[in-house]
Backbone as JSON Lines, residues from 0, in Angstrom:
{"i":0,"aa":"M","n":[-21.76,-0.1,64.17],"ca":[-20.56,-0.95,64.28],"c":[-20.8,-2.24,63.5]}
{"i":1,"aa":"A","n":[-19.78,-2.7,62.84],"ca":[-19.88,-3.94,62.08],"c":[-20.07,-5.13,63.01]}
{"i":2,"aa":"D","n":[-20.74,-6.14,62.5],"ca":[-20.89,-7.36,63.27],"c":[-19.54,-8.06,63.38]}
{"i":3,"aa":"I","n":[-19.5,-9.14,64.14],"ca":[-18.23,-9.81,64.44],"c":[-18.28,-11.26,63.99]}
{"i":4,"aa":"T","n":[-17.16,-11.75,63.49],"ca":[-17.08,-13.15,63.07],"c":[-16.69,-14.02,64.26]}
{"i":5,"aa":"V","n":[-16.96,-15.31,64.12],"ca":[-16.57,-16.22,65.2],"c":[-15.05,-16.25,65.35]}
{"i":6,"aa":"Q","n":[-14.33,-16.12,64.25],"ca":[-12.87,-16.14,64.33],"c":[-12.36,-14.95,65.15]}
{"i":7,"aa":"E","n":[-12.9,-13.75,64.87],"ca":[-12.46,-12.57,65.61],"c":[-12.79,-12.68,67.09]}
{"i":8,"aa":"L","n":[-14.0,-13.12,67.39],"ca":[-14.39,-13.26,68.8],"c":[-13.51,-14.3,69.49]}
{"i":9,"aa":"H","n":[-13.28,-15.42,68.85],"ca":[-12.46,-16.47,69.45],"c":[-11.05,-15.97,69.72]}
{"i":10,"aa":"E","n":[-10.46,-15.27,68.76],"ca":[-9.11,-14.74,68.96],"c":[-9.06,-13.77,70.14]}
{"i":11,"aa":"R","n":[-10.06,-12.93,70.23],"ca":[-10.09,-11.96,71.33],"c":[-10.29,-12.65,72.67]}
{"i":12,"aa":"M","n":[-11.09,-13.71,72.7],"ca":[-11.27,-14.47,73.94],"c":[-9.98,-15.17,74.33]}
{"i":13,"aa":"Q","n":[-9.28,-15.73,73.34],"ca":[-8.02,-16.42,73.59],"c":[-6.97,-15.47,74.17]}
{"i":14,"aa":"K","n":[-7.02,-14.21,73.77],"ca":[-6.09,-13.19,74.28],"c":[-6.46,-12.73,75.69]}
{"i":15,"aa":"G","n":[-7.63,-13.15,76.16],"ca":[-8.05,-12.78,77.5],"c":[-8.67,-11.39,77.6]}
{"i":16,"aa":"E","n":[-9.13,-10.86,76.47],"ca":[-9.77,-9.55,76.5],"c":[-11.02,-9.59,77.37]}
{"i":17,"aa":"K","n":[-11.28,-8.5,78.07],"ca":[-12.53,-8.38,78.82],"c":[-13.62,-7.99,77.83]}
{"i":18,"aa":"L","n":[-14.54,-8.91,77.62],"ca":[-15.59,-8.71,76.62],"c":[-16.96,-8.77,77.28]}
{"i":19,"aa":"N","n":[-17.89,-8.04,76.72],"ca":[-19.27,-8.08,77.17],"c":[-20.05,-8.89,76.15]}
{"i":20,"aa":"V","n":[-20.2,-10.19,76.43],"ca":[-20.87,-11.09,75.5],"c":[-22.17,-11.56,76.13]}
{"i":21,"aa":"I","n":[-23.26,-11.41,75.37],"ca":[-24.59,-11.8,75.86],"c":[-25.17,-12.85,74.93]}
{"i":22,"aa":"D","n":[-25.6,-13.96,75.52],"ca":[-26.25,-15.06,74.81],"c":[-27.76,-14.87,74.96]}
{"i":23,"aa":"V","n":[-28.47,-14.68,73.84],"ca":[-29.91,-14.43,73.92],"c":[-30.74,-15.68,73.61]}
{"i":24,"aa":"R","n":[-30.09,-16.84,73.65],"ca":[-30.84,-18.09,73.46],"c":[-31.62,-18.44,74.73]}
{"i":25,"aa":"E","n":[-32.36,-19.53,74.67],"ca":[-33.09,-20.01,75.83],"c":[-32.16,-20.8,76.74]}
{"i":26,"aa":"E","n":[-32.58,-20.95,78.0],"ca":[-31.73,-21.61,78.99],"c":[-31.34,-23.03,78.58]}
{"i":27,"aa":"Y","n":[-32.28,-23.79,78.01],"ca":[-31.96,-25.17,77.62],"c":[-30.89,-25.19,76.52]}
{"i":28,"aa":"E","n":[-30.89,-24.2,75.63],"ca":[-29.88,-24.13,74.58],"c":[-28.52,-23.81,75.19]}
{"i":29,"aa":"Y","n":[-28.52,-22.89,76.14],"ca":[-27.3,-22.48,76.83],"c":[-26.69,-23.67,77.57]}
{"i":30,"aa":"E","n":[-27.55,-24.47,78.2],"ca":[-27.05,-25.63,78.96],"c":[-26.44,-26.67,78.05]}
{"i":31,"aa":"E","n":[-26.94,-26.79,76.81],"ca":[-26.39,-27.76,75.87],"c":[-24.99,-27.38,75.42]}
{"i":32,"aa":"F","n":[-24.76,-26.08,75.17],"ca":[-23.45,-25.6,74.73],"c":[-23.41,-24.1,74.9]}
{"i":33,"aa":"N","n":[-22.32,-23.61,75.51],"ca":[-22.17,-22.16,75.62],"c":[-20.7,-21.79,75.59]}
{"i":34,"aa":"I","n":[-20.45,-20.52,75.31],"ca":[-19.06,-20.04,75.22],"c":[-18.71,-19.15,76.41]}
{"i":35,"aa":"G","n":[-19.52,-19.22,77.46],"ca":[-19.23,-18.46,78.66],"c":[-19.84,-17.08,78.71]}
{"i":36,"aa":"A","n":[-20.74,-16.81,77.79],"ca":[-21.41,-15.51,77.76],"c":[-22.46,-15.41,78.87]}
{"i":37,"aa":"R","n":[-22.92,-14.2,79.15],"ca":[-24.0,-13.99,80.1],"c":[-25.31,-14.36,79.4]}
{"i":38,"aa":"L","n":[-26.1,-15.21,80.03],"ca":[-27.38,-15.64,79.44],"c":[-28.48,-14.64,79.78]}
{"i":39,"aa":"I","n":[-29.05,-14.05,78.73],"ca":[-30.24,-13.21,78.85],"c":[-31.14,-13.57,77.67]}
{"i":40,"aa":"P","n":[-32.06,-14.54,77.86],"ca":[-32.94,-14.92,76.75],"c":[-33.63,-13.7,76.15]}
{"i":41,"aa":"L","n":[-33.79,-13.72,74.83],"ca":[-34.32,-12.57,74.11],"c":[-35.63,-12.06,74.72]}
{"i":42,"aa":"G","n":[-36.51,-12.96,75.11],"ca":[-37.79,-12.55,75.68],"c":[-37.68,-11.8,76.99]}
{"i":43,"aa":"T","n":[-36.57,-11.97,77.7],"ca":[-36.38,-11.29,78.98],"c":[-35.53,-10.03,78.85]}
{"i":44,"aa":"L","n":[-34.97,-9.81,77.67],"ca":[-34.05,-8.68,77.48],"c":[-34.67,-7.33,77.83]}
{"i":45,"aa":"P","n":[-35.9,-7.01,77.36],"ca":[-36.46,-5.7,77.71],"c":[-36.54,-5.45,79.21]}
{"i":46,"aa":"G","n":[-36.89,-6.47,79.98],"ca":[-37.01,-6.31,81.42],"c":[-35.69,-6.21,82.15]}
{"i":47,"aa":"L","n":[-34.63,-6.68,81.51],"ca":[-33.31,-6.68,82.16],"c":[-32.38,-5.6,81.6]}
{"i":48,"aa":"L","n":[-32.86,-4.83,80.65],"ca":[-32.01,-3.83,80.01],"c":[-31.46,-2.83,81.0]}
{"i":49,"aa":"G","n":[-32.23,-2.51,82.04],"ca":[-31.77,-1.57,83.05],"c":[-30.49,-2.03,83.73]}
{"i":50,"aa":"E","n":[-30.33,-3.35,83.88],"ca":[-29.12,-3.91,84.51],"c":[-27.89,-3.75,83.63]}
{"i":51,"aa":"L","n":[-28.11,-3.45,82.35],"ca":[-27.0,-3.34,81.4],"c":[-26.66,-1.89,81.09]}
{"i":52,"aa":"G","n":[-27.27,-0.96,81.8],"ca":[-27.1,0.46,81.53],"c":[-25.66,0.93,81.5]}
{"i":53,"aa":"D","n":[-24.81,0.3,82.32],"ca":[-23.41,0.72,82.35],"c":[-22.66,0.3,81.08]}
{"i":54,"aa":"L","n":[-23.3,-0.49,80.23],"ca":[-22.66,-0.93,78.99],"c":[-23.12,-0.12,77.78]}
{"i":55,"aa":"K","n":[-23.92,0.92,77.98],"ca":[-24.49,1.66,76.84],"c":[-23.45,2.16,75.86]}
{"i":56,"aa":"N","n":[-22.28,2.55,76.35],"ca":[-21.23,3.05,75.46],"c":[-20.05,2.1,75.34]}
{"i":57,"aa":"E","n":[-20.25,0.87,75.79],"ca":[-19.21,-0.17,75.69],"c":[-19.56,-1.08,74.51]}
{"i":58,"aa":"E","n":[-18.57,-1.82,74.04],"ca":[-18.85,-2.83,73.02],"c":[-19.62,-3.97,73.69]}
{"i":59,"aa":"V","n":[-20.73,-4.35,73.09],"ca":[-21.52,-5.49,73.55],"c":[-21.67,-6.43,72.36]}
{"i":60,"aa":"I","n":[-21.33,-7.69,72.57],"ca":[-21.46,-8.7,71.52],"c":[-22.62,-9.61,71.9]}
{"i":61,"aa":"V","n":[-23.59,-9.75,71.0],"ca":[-24.75,-10.61,71.27],"c":[-24.71,-11.8,70.32]}
{"i":62,"aa":"H","n":[-25.16,-12.94,70.81],"ca":[-25.21,-14.12,69.95],"c":[-26.37,-15.02,70.32]}
{"i":63,"aa":"C","n":[-26.74,-15.86,69.35],"ca":[-27.78,-16.86,69.55],"c":[-27.37,-18.12,68.78]}
{"i":64,"aa":"R","n":[-28.33,-18.89,68.35],"ca":[-28.02,-20.13,67.63],"c":[-27.48,-19.84,66.24]}
{"i":65,"aa":"S","n":[-28.17,-18.96,65.48],"ca":[-27.79,-18.74,64.09],"c":[-27.49,-17.29,63.74]}
{"i":66,"aa":"G","n":[-27.83,-16.37,64.63],"ca":[-27.6,-14.96,64.37],"c":[-28.87,-14.15,64.18]}
{"i":67,"aa":"A","n":[-30.02,-14.81,64.05],"ca":[-31.28,-14.09,63.81],"c":[-31.81,-13.42,65.08]}
{"i":68,"aa":"R","n":[-31.94,-14.19,66.16],"ca":[-32.43,-13.59,67.42],"c":[-31.47,-12.53,67.93]}
{"i":69,"aa":"S","n":[-30.18,-12.8,67.81],"ca":[-29.22,-11.82,68.31],"c":[-29.23,-10.56,67.46]}
{"i":70,"aa":"N","n":[-29.54,-10.67,66.18],"ca":[-29.68,-9.46,65.36],"c":[-30.87,-8.64,65.85]}
{"i":71,"aa":"N","n":[-31.96,-9.31,66.21],"ca":[-33.11,-8.61,66.79],"c":[-32.72,-7.94,68.1]}
{"i":72,"aa":"A","n":[-31.93,-8.65,68.92],"ca":[-31.47,-8.07,70.19],"c":[-30.61,-6.85,69.93]}
{"i":73,"aa":"K","n":[-29.72,-6.95,68.95],"ca":[-28.86,-5.82,68.58],"c":[-29.7,-4.6,68.19]}
{"i":74,"aa":"M","n":[-30.66,-4.81,67.31],"ca":[-31.5,-3.7,66.85],"c":[-32.27,-3.08,68.02]}
{"i":75,"aa":"Y","n":[-32.8,-3.93,68.89],"ca":[-33.55,-3.43,70.05],"c":[-32.64,-2.61,70.96]}
{"i":76,"aa":"M","n":[-31.47,-3.16,71.28],"ca":[-30.55,-2.47,72.18],"c":[-30.11,-1.13,71.6]}
{"i":77,"aa":"M","n":[-29.86,-1.1,70.3],"ca":[-29.47,0.16,69.66],"c":[-30.62,1.17,69.72]}
{"i":78,"aa":"S","n":[-31.85,0.69,69.58],"ca":[-32.99,1.6,69.66],"c":[-33.18,2.15,71.07]}
{"i":79,"aa":"E","n":[-32.57,1.46,72.05],"ca":[-32.66,1.89,73.44],"c":[-31.41,2.66,73.89]}
{"i":80,"aa":"G","n":[-30.58,3.05,72.94],"ca":[-29.46,3.92,73.26],"c":[-28.09,3.26,73.39]}
{"i":81,"aa":"F","n":[-28.0,1.96,73.16],"ca":[-26.7,1.3,73.18],"c":[-25.97,1.66,71.9]}
{"i":82,"aa":"T","n":[-24.71,2.06,72.01],"ca":[-24.02,2.65,70.88],"c":[-23.08,1.7,70.12]}
{"i":83,"aa":"N","n":[-22.76,0.53,70.69],"ca":[-21.75,-0.32,70.08],"c":[-22.11,-1.79,70.26]}
{"i":84,"aa":"V","n":[-23.21,-2.21,69.62],"ca":[-23.67,-3.59,69.74],"c":[-23.3,-4.33,68.46]}
{"i":85,"aa":"R","n":[-22.68,-5.5,68.63],"ca":[-22.25,-6.31,67.49],"c":[-22.88,-7.7,67.57]}
{"i":86,"aa":"N","n":[-23.34,-8.2,66.45],"ca":[-23.95,-9.51,66.37],"c":[-22.89,-10.52,65.93]}
{"i":87,"aa":"L","n":[-22.87,-11.69,66.58],"ca":[-21.96,-12.75,66.18],"c":[-22.52,-13.44,64.94]}
{"i":88,"aa":"L","n":[-21.85,-13.24,63.82],"ca":[-22.33,-13.76,62.54],"c":[-22.37,-15.29,62.55]}
{"i":89,"aa":"G","n":[-23.53,-15.85,62.26],"ca":[-23.68,-17.3,62.22],"c":[-23.94,-17.94,63.56]}
{"i":90,"aa":"G","n":[-23.79,-17.18,64.64],"ca":[-24.1,-17.66,65.98],"c":[-23.32,-18.89,66.41]}
{"i":91,"aa":"I","n":[-23.93,-19.62,67.33],"ca":[-23.29,-20.82,67.89],"c":[-23.1,-21.9,66.83]}
{"i":92,"aa":"M","n":[-23.98,-21.95,65.85],"ca":[-23.81,-22.94,64.77],"c":[-22.48,-22.71,64.05]}
{"i":93,"aa":"A","n":[-22.17,-21.44,63.74],"ca":[-20.9,-21.13,63.09],"c":[-19.73,-21.41,64.03]}
{"i":94,"aa":"W","n":[-19.91,-21.06,65.31],"ca":[-18.85,-21.29,66.3],"c":[-18.5,-22.78,66.33]}
{"i":95,"aa":"Q","n":[-19.52,-23.62,66.44],"ca":[-19.27,-25.06,66.56],"c":[-18.66,-25.66,65.3]}
{"i":96,"aa":"S","n":[-18.98,-25.09,64.15],"ca":[-18.43,-25.65,62.91],"c":[-17.04,-25.1,62.58]}
{"i":97,"aa":"E","n":[-16.68,-23.92,63.13],"ca":[-15.43,-23.29,62.75],"c":[-14.36,-23.28,63.84]}
{"i":98,"aa":"I","n":[-14.76,-23.38,65.12],"ca":[-13.8,-23.31,66.21],"c":[-13.66,-24.69,66.82]}
{"i":99,"aa":"N","n":[-12.45,-25.2,66.82],"ca":[-12.2,-26.53,67.37],"c":[-11.23,-26.45,68.53]}
{"i":100,"aa":"D","n":[-11.77,-26.08,69.68],"ca":[-10.93,-25.99,70.89],"c":[-10.72,-27.37,71.47]}
């Protein structure tokens, strides 16, 4: 599945779509700024993957600060059987520079 832009994600959130968004940054980063995603720091993802089993065939959007950690999360999740994982291109940095709520 193709990755997702901040514009597309923002539009879908504005429409009230039920989305599975996971923030793989660290807790201190999440506390500084977040878009309401579920926080699962990348280092804890392998141990918590079992809790996400019901999302294996659902769209899951992962994001981090710039898109690098979340791309790693995407690749890992896909290797574990998740079928529709999308990375937020540019991460929170792109969100903050492009979305002005």
